C-alpha positions as CSV (number, residue, x, y, z in Angstrom):
1,Y,-3.1,-56.5,-56.9
2,V,-4.7,-59.5,-56.2
3,F,-8.5,-58.2,-55.9
4,G,-7.9,-55.0,-58.5
5,Y,-7.0,-57.6,-61.2
6,E,-9.7,-60.4,-60.9
7,I,-12.5,-57.7,-60.8
8,N,-11.5,-56.6,-63.7
9,R,-11.0,-59.7,-65.3
10,A,-14.4,-60.7,-64.1
11,R,-15.9,-57.8,-65.7
12,N,-13.5,-57.9,-68.7
13,Q,-12.5,-53.9,-68.3
14,P,-8.7,-52.2,-67.9
15,G,-7.3,-52.1,-64.3
16,W,-5.7,-49.5,-65.3
17,H,-8.1,-46.8,-65.9
18,W,-8.3,-44.8,-62.6
19,E,-12.4,-45.6,-62.7
20,N,-11.3,-49.4,-62.1
21,S,-8.0,-49.0,-59.3
22,Y,-8.4,-49.5,-56.0
23,P,-6.5,-47.9,-53.6
24,P,-4.6,-49.8,-51.0
25,H,-4.9,-47.2,-48.4
26,Y,-8.3,-47.5,-48.1
27,T,-7.8,-50.7,-46.4
28,W,-4.6,-50.1,-44.8
29,N,-6.3,-47.1,-42.7
30,F,-8.6,-49.1,-41.3
31,M,-6.1,-51.4,-40.3
32,N,-2.8,-49.5,-39.0
33,Q,-3.3,-48.0,-35.7
34,G,-2.9,-44.6,-37.2
35,E,0.9,-45.8,-37.7
36,Q,2.8,-44.9,-40.6
37,Y,5.2,-48.1,-40.0
38,V,2.2,-50.7,-38.6
39,G,1.6,-53.0,-41.8
40,V,-1.3,-54.7,-42.1
41,N,-1.6,-58.3,-43.7
42,F,-3.5,-58.9,-46.7
43,L,-6.0,-61.1,-44.8
44,Q,-7.5,-58.6,-43.1
45,S,-7.8,-56.0,-46.4
46,F,-9.6,-59.4,-47.7
47,D,-11.8,-59.5,-44.9
48,I,-12.4,-56.0,-45.3
49,L,-13.5,-56.3,-49.2
50,R,-15.4,-59.0,-48.1
51,S,-17.9,-57.7,-45.5
52,Q,-18.1,-53.7,-47.0
53,G,-16.7,-53.6,-50.6
54,Q,-14.3,-50.6,-51.8
55,M,-14.5,-47.6,-53.4
56,T,-12.5,-46.8,-56.7
57,S,-9.5,-44.3,-56.9
58,S,-12.0,-42.6,-58.9
59,V,-14.2,-42.0,-55.7
60,Y,-11.5,-42.1,-52.7
61,G,-9.2,-40.0,-54.7
62,N,-5.0,-39.7,-54.4
63,D,-4.2,-42.3,-52.3
64,T,-2.4,-40.9,-50.2
65,A,-4.5,-38.3,-49.8
66,Y,-5.5,-39.2,-46.5
67,S,-2.1,-39.9,-45.0
68,F,-2.1,-43.0,-42.4
69,T,-4.7,-41.5,-40.5
70,G,-8.0,-40.3,-42.2
71,W,-10.8,-42.0,-44.1
72,V,-13.4,-40.4,-46.7
73,N,-16.5,-39.2,-45.2
74,G,-19.8,-39.6,-47.0
75,Y,-22.2,-42.5,-47.3
76,D,-22.8,-42.4,-51.3
77,Q,-18.7,-42.8,-51.2
78,Y,-19.1,-45.8,-49.2
79,F,-22.1,-47.5,-50.8
80,S,-20.1,-47.3,-54.0
81,G,-17.9,-49.2,-52.9
82,M,-20.5,-51.9,-51.8
83,S,-20.6,-53.5,-55.2
84,N,-16.6,-54.0,-55.4
85,R,-16.5,-57.1,-53.0
86,L,-15.1,-60.9,-52.8
87,K,-16.8,-64.1,-52.1
88,K,-14.1,-65.7,-50.6
89,V,-10.0,-66.6,-50.6
90,N,-8.5,-69.8,-51.5
91,A,-4.8,-70.5,-50.6
92,I,-2.7,-72.8,-52.3
93,Q,0.1,-74.6,-50.1
94,V,3.4,-74.1,-52.4
95,N,6.2,-76.1,-50.6
96,S,5.6,-79.5,-53.0
97,E,6.0,-80.1,-56.2
98,E,2.6,-80.9,-57.0
99,G,1.4,-77.1,-54.7
100,I,3.8,-75.4,-57.6
101,L,2.1,-77.1,-60.5
102,L,-1.1,-75.9,-59.1
103,L,-0.1,-72.9,-58.5
104,K,1.0,-72.4,-62.2
105,H,-2.1,-74.1,-64.0
106,F,-4.1,-71.1,-62.0
107,L,-1.8,-69.1,-63.6
108,F,-2.1,-70.3,-66.8
109,D,-5.8,-70.5,-67.0
110,H,-7.6,-70.1,-63.5
111,L,-8.0,-73.6,-63.4
112,D,-11.1,-73.4,-65.4
113,G,-9.3,-73.5,-69.3
114,S,-9.6,-69.8,-69.5
115,P,-8.1,-67.8,-71.7
116,T,-6.3,-65.4,-69.0
117,G,-5.0,-66.9,-66.0
118,G,-4.9,-65.9,-62.1
119,I,-2.6,-64.1,-60.2
120,A,-1.7,-65.2,-56.3
121,C,-0.3,-63.1,-53.2
122,F,2.0,-64.2,-50.1
123,T,3.4,-62.6,-47.4
124,T,7.2,-62.9,-46.7
125,S,10.1,-60.7,-45.3
126,S,10.9,-57.2,-47.0
127,A,14.7,-57.3,-46.5
128,T,14.6,-60.1,-48.9
129,L,13.8,-57.8,-51.7
130,V,17.7,-56.0,-51.1
131,N,19.3,-59.2,-51.2
132,M,19.1,-60.8,-54.5
133,E,21.4,-62.1,-56.8
134,Q,21.4,-62.2,-60.8
135,L,20.7,-64.9,-63.3
136,P,23.7,-65.5,-65.0
137,A,24.9,-65.4,-68.2
138,G,24.0,-67.4,-71.2
139,T,20.9,-68.6,-69.6
140,P,17.1,-67.6,-70.0
141,E,16.6,-63.5,-68.4
142,A,20.7,-63.3,-68.2
143,G,21.0,-60.5,-65.5
144,K,18.0,-60.3,-64.3
145,N,17.4,-60.3,-60.9
146,I,16.9,-63.7,-58.7
147,I,15.1,-64.6,-55.4
148,Q,17.0,-68.1,-53.8
149,A,15.6,-68.1,-50.1
150,W,13.7,-66.2,-48.0
151,Y,14.0,-64.1,-44.8
152,N,11.1,-65.5,-42.4
153,A,9.7,-62.1,-40.9
154,P,6.4,-62.1,-42.8
155,T,6.2,-58.1,-43.1
156,H,5.5,-57.5,-46.7
157,G,3.2,-58.6,-49.2
158,L,4.4,-59.7,-52.7
159,T,2.3,-60.5,-55.9
160,I,2.9,-63.8,-58.0
161,V,2.2,-62.8,-61.7
162,G,3.8,-65.6,-63.6
163,Y,6.0,-68.2,-63.9
164,N,9.4,-69.3,-66.4
165,D,10.5,-72.9,-66.5
166,S,13.6,-72.3,-67.8
167,I,15.1,-69.8,-65.6
168,R,18.1,-71.6,-63.5
169,F,20.9,-70.8,-60.7
170,D,23.9,-72.9,-59.7
171,R,22.7,-72.7,-56.1
172,N,25.3,-75.4,-54.8
173,N,28.2,-74.0,-57.0
174,D,28.5,-77.4,-58.5
175,G,29.3,-76.1,-62.2
176,Q,25.3,-77.8,-64.2
177,Y,21.6,-76.5,-63.1
178,T,19.7,-79.4,-62.2
179,N,16.3,-80.5,-60.9
180,H,17.3,-84.1,-59.5
181,L,19.8,-83.7,-57.4
182,D,19.8,-83.6,-53.8
183,I,21.2,-80.5,-53.3
184,T,20.3,-79.7,-49.6
185,G,21.5,-82.8,-48.8
186,D,18.9,-84.0,-46.4
187,G,18.4,-87.1,-48.2
188,V,15.8,-86.5,-50.1
189,K,15.0,-85.5,-53.7
190,D,11.9,-82.8,-54.1
191,A,11.5,-79.3,-55.1
192,R,13.5,-77.8,-52.7
193,D,16.6,-78.7,-54.4
194,W,15.5,-77.6,-58.0
195,E,17.8,-75.2,-60.1
196,I,15.7,-75.0,-62.4
197,G,12.7,-72.9,-62.8
198,G,10.4,-69.5,-60.9
199,F,7.9,-67.2,-60.7
200,K,7.6,-63.5,-61.4
201,I,7.2,-61.4,-58.9
202,A,5.5,-58.1,-58.9
203,N,6.6,-56.0,-55.8
204,S,4.6,-52.7,-54.9
205,Y,7.8,-50.4,-54.6
206,G,7.7,-48.7,-57.9
207,Y,9.8,-48.8,-61.2
208,W,13.0,-48.3,-59.5
209,W,12.9,-51.6,-57.7
210,S,14.6,-54.7,-59.1
211,N,13.7,-55.0,-62.8
212,D,11.3,-52.3,-63.4
213,G,9.2,-53.3,-60.7
214,F,9.7,-57.3,-60.9
215,A,12.3,-60.1,-59.8
216,Y,12.0,-63.7,-60.1
217,A,12.2,-66.2,-57.4
218,L,12.7,-70.1,-58.0
219,Y,10.5,-72.5,-57.4
220,S,12.6,-74.3,-54.5
221,S,12.1,-71.1,-53.0
222,F,8.8,-71.7,-52.0
223,A,9.6,-75.5,-51.3
224,Y,11.4,-74.4,-48.6
225,D,9.7,-74.7,-45.1
226,Y,8.3,-71.5,-43.3
227,P,10.3,-70.3,-41.0
228,W,13.5,-71.9,-42.9
229,S,13.6,-69.5,-45.9
230,G,9.9,-70.0,-47.1
231,I,7.2,-67.9,-47.0
232,W,4.8,-67.4,-44.6
233,N,2.6,-70.2,-44.2
234,N,4.1,-72.2,-47.0
235,R,0.5,-70.9,-49.3
236,V,-0.2,-68.4,-52.0
237,Y,-3.7,-66.8,-51.8
238,V,-6.3,-66.6,-54.5
């Protein structure tokens, strides 16, 4: 998602067109040891994209055509992908108010005043994605799914596509929504105590998952330390 979005943004072309999309099996099949259930960290995928590039879906074909053990044949096909590469990947540490604010600015205008912003990816446990609450009635986006905290096995990549400073969830059941109280009881008032605001997450499972493939996650869930309810490495990648 991140590579496809950013390269099409740079070229000012629509990413939903077949000839401008990039199949994830292309990089996954290089690193999965020929096993259906062996995962790959997106940093490994990024390294492939940096070193050799990636062919588009129109060259690769159906993303599942090669199952999990196949590679495309033909030099011309691989050569066509050499112009679809990345220079570098940056990390934003998000376990603080400053890091969360920096990510929000990146999502808004790419940190350079651009009319379109960026997106970011991170790794967490897929188990989190079946244990979600709902935003309460009478609040913004009521009824939409919300993630309060993450499980610690870094087995699944997700993409941050936006944010909403108005969503809220009463984590400590005190009948109010606050960002200024020490609800964790650690004697410190920081982003880990926030009950207001969150990022919008896109998942790769499909439209059937959560709310048409999207869910919210509280800002505070990104402020938790890893592996104690925070995301892997306490960082998102752009």
